[in-house]
N, C-alpha and C positions, 0 to 999 in steps of 0.2 A: 837915732830915735825917731818915732813915730815914722817910720819907712814905708811909704806908698808901694805896694805891690800887684801884679797882674798888669795884664794888657789895658791899656788906656779904652774905656768903653765910647762908641760913637755918641756925639754930643748934639747932632743937628748942625755942627757950623761947618761952613763951607771948607771944603780942603783944599789944596795945602792949608794946615794949620799954621799959624805963627806961633814961634816958641811961646808966646805969652799964652796962646788959645792952648796949646798942649798941655803946657804947665797947668792953666786953669781946668783943663778937662781931668787931668790927674787926680785931683783933689777927691773926685768922687770914688776912686780906689781903694780897698781895703788898706789896713795898715799892720804892719808888726812892729812891736815897740822897739825892736833893735834886729838889725841884721849886720853880721860882721863877718870879715875873712880873715881867717887863722891858718895857718900851716896847711894851706891846698883843701880848706872845708869852709864850707858855708855853715855859719852859723845864726839860726833864728832863735830869738828871744821874745817869750811872753811873760810880761811881769805882772804881778798881784800882789796886794795887800793880804787880802784873804782868799784863797784860791777857792774854786770851784771846779766840778768835772769839765766845764766848757771850757776849761784852759786848754785841754788836748783837742778838742775839735778846732780851735780856734787856730794853733799850732799846724795841726794837719790841712787846716784851710788854709792857711798863709803859705805853707811849704807847695802847695798845689799852686797856689796863685803866682809863688816865686818863680817855679819852674817854667810858667807861661810867658813871664814877663821879658819883654825885648830889652829892656836896660841890664837884666842880670843873663843877657843870655852868653855871655862870654863863661859864664860859671855854672852853666845848665849841666854838664857831665860831673862837676864837682860833688863828692859826698856832702850830706848836710846832717849837722847837728839840730835837734830841737831841743830847747831849753826853757825850763819852766822856773823864774823867780820868785820866790814868794817870802814874805816877811812873817808871815804867822802858819806855820806847819800844819796840815792836816792829814793826819794819818790813813783816812779813809778814803783820800783823795790820792795822796802820795802812792798808796800801794797800787794805782793803775798806771802809773809812769811807765812801767817797762813794756806795758801791752802797748803802747803808742810808741814806744822806743824814745821817750822822753826822759831828758837828764832831769832830776829834781833837785834843785837848790833852793836852801833855805839860806836867807842872807837878811841878817838883823844888824843893822848899823847902830851905832850906838847913841844915836839921836832919838832912834823909836822908843817910844814909851812900852811899860810891859804891856799893857792893855794892847797897844799894835801887835805885839809879837806872840802872845798868847796861844799856844795850839788850840786846835778845836777840833771836833770829830774823833773818832775811834776807830782804829782800823779792824778791820772783820776780815776771818778769812774767807779766800775765796777758793769753794771746792765743789764739783770741778767746775772749771772755767766755762759758762757758756758762750764762747766766741766761734765763729764760723773755722774749720779747720783750716783754711787757706788765710785766715786773718793776715798775719805777717807777710803775706807776697802780695798784697794789695800795697802795704806802706813800702814793699820793696820797688816798687813801681816808682816812688819818689825818690829814690836812692838815698833813703834817709839811715844814717850810721845805727847800729846796734848798741844799744845800751849796755856798757861792761859795769 
């Protein structure tokens, strides 16, 4: 939970850093809600109560940072799944998930109220898709799994 990702930025502290200083410097890094390894795949998760389109850019940004992170270098060649977990579905946002190769998961535990899980937004057809022709190739640079 709240996994720091990316190479640690220079802090102005004298090198070499002690372990405590290195940990303190890492606090400034971005974080993903969860990163876990399963069946030879890195899984990067962002969770929201109510999703907005920014969930996709956060996942792609954290995927890039994770690939640069020396802490995760042993898994740099592993395929990666990007997963958006939401409590309240929003079809207008969910329909964009395949463009970013994101798995869209609606998770509504029983303790949430109906107000917290009520869907919002309306899916609208997208035709034609106004994305660059090589758009998927850009995500391939991060070795992200295709959503099936």
